[in-house]
C-alpha positions as CSV (number, residue, x, y, z in Angstrom):
1,M,-76.6,52.4,-12.6
2,V,-79.4,53.7,-10.0
3,A,-80.8,55.7,-12.6
4,L,-81.3,53.1,-15.1
5,S,-83.1,50.7,-12.5
6,L,-85.3,53.5,-11.7
7,V,-86.3,54.0,-15.2
8,L,-87.0,50.2,-15.7
9,T,-89.0,50.3,-13.0
10,K,-91.0,52.8,-13.7
11,T,-91.4,51.5,-17.6
12,F,-92.1,48.0,-15.8
13,W,-95.0,49.9,-13.2
14,L,-96.4,52.4,-16.3
15,S,-96.6,49.2,-18.7
16,L,-98.1,47.0,-15.4
17,L,-100.8,50.2,-15.3
18,G,-101.4,49.8,-18.6
19,Y,-102.2,46.2,-18.9
20,C,-104.5,46.2,-16.1
21,I,-106.3,49.6,-17.5
22,N,-106.9,47.7,-20.8
23,S,-107.6,44.4,-19.1
24,Y,-110.3,46.1,-17.4
25,C,-111.8,47.8,-20.2
26,D,-111.8,45.2,-22.1
27,S,-114.0,43.1,-20.1
28,R,-116.3,46.5,-18.8
29,L,-116.6,46.1,-23.1
30,Q,-117.8,42.5,-23.2
31,R,-119.9,42.8,-20.3
32,C,-121.6,46.0,-22.0
33,Q,-122.0,44.3,-25.8
34,S,-123.5,40.7,-23.4
35,R,-126.1,43.1,-21.8
36,E,-126.9,44.6,-25.7
37,G,-127.5,41.9,-27.0
38,A,-129.8,40.3,-24.1
39,N,-131.7,43.5,-24.3
40,L,-131.9,43.9,-28.3
41,E,-133.6,40.0,-27.8
42,Y,-135.9,41.3,-25.5
43,L,-137.2,43.7,-27.6
44,K,-137.4,42.0,-30.5
45,N,-139.0,39.6,-28.7
46,V,-141.5,42.2,-27.3
47,V,-142.1,43.9,-30.4
48,L,-142.7,40.1,-31.8
49,S,-145.7,39.8,-29.5
50,F,-147.1,43.5,-29.9
51,L,-147.0,43.0,-33.4
52,L,-149.2,39.8,-33.0
53,S,-150.9,40.3,-30.2
54,N,-155.1,41.1,-30.2
55,D,-155.4,41.9,-27.1
56,S,-155.4,45.8,-26.7
57,S,-154.4,45.0,-22.3
58,S,-151.6,43.2,-23.2
59,K,-150.3,45.5,-26.0
60,G,-150.3,48.6,-23.3
61,H,-148.0,46.6,-21.6
62,M,-145.8,45.8,-24.0
63,L,-146.0,49.2,-25.2
64,N,-144.7,50.6,-22.0
65,A,-141.7,47.8,-22.2
66,I,-140.8,49.2,-25.9
67,A,-140.9,52.0,-24.4
68,A,-138.7,51.7,-21.9
69,V,-136.0,49.7,-24.2
70,L,-136.0,52.6,-26.7
71,R,-136.1,55.3,-24.2
72,F,-139.8,56.7,-25.6
73,S,-140.6,60.6,-24.2
74,S,-143.8,61.6,-23.0
75,P,-145.2,63.1,-26.1
76,E,-143.9,59.9,-28.2
77,M,-145.4,57.5,-25.6
78,E,-148.6,59.5,-26.6
79,R,-148.6,59.2,-30.1
80,V,-148.2,55.6,-30.3
81,S,-151.0,54.9,-27.7
82,C,-153.2,57.3,-29.6
83,T,-152.0,56.0,-32.6
84,H,-153.0,52.3,-31.7
85,K,-155.5,53.4,-28.6
86,L,-153.8,51.8,-26.4
87,P,-153.9,52.5,-22.1
88,V,-150.6,53.8,-21.2
89,Q,-149.6,52.2,-17.7
90,G,-148.0,54.6,-15.9
91,N,-144.9,56.7,-16.9
92,I,-142.0,56.2,-18.4
93,K,-138.5,56.2,-16.5
94,Q,-135.9,58.6,-19.0
C-alpha cells in the first residue's frame, strides 16, 4: 500500500512538473511570437518609409534601423550605403 502511494505521489508530481514546464514554454512562445510580429510590423513600416523617402539623411537613419533588425554585418551595411550613396550613422551592433 505504501509503495502504491509513493508511485501515485511520484506520478502526481511528475505530471504537475510537466504541466508547469509546458505552461511556461507556451507562454514564452506566445511572447516571442508577439514580439516577432511587432518587429516585422516595425520593419515593414521602416522599409516602406525608406522606399518612399527622397531625403538621404532620413534614408541613412532608416537604413540603420533596417540593418539593426535584420542584423546586417559591417560589409553588408557598407555595400548598401555605397550603392545608395547614404551616410552610415554609427556601427551596427550584432
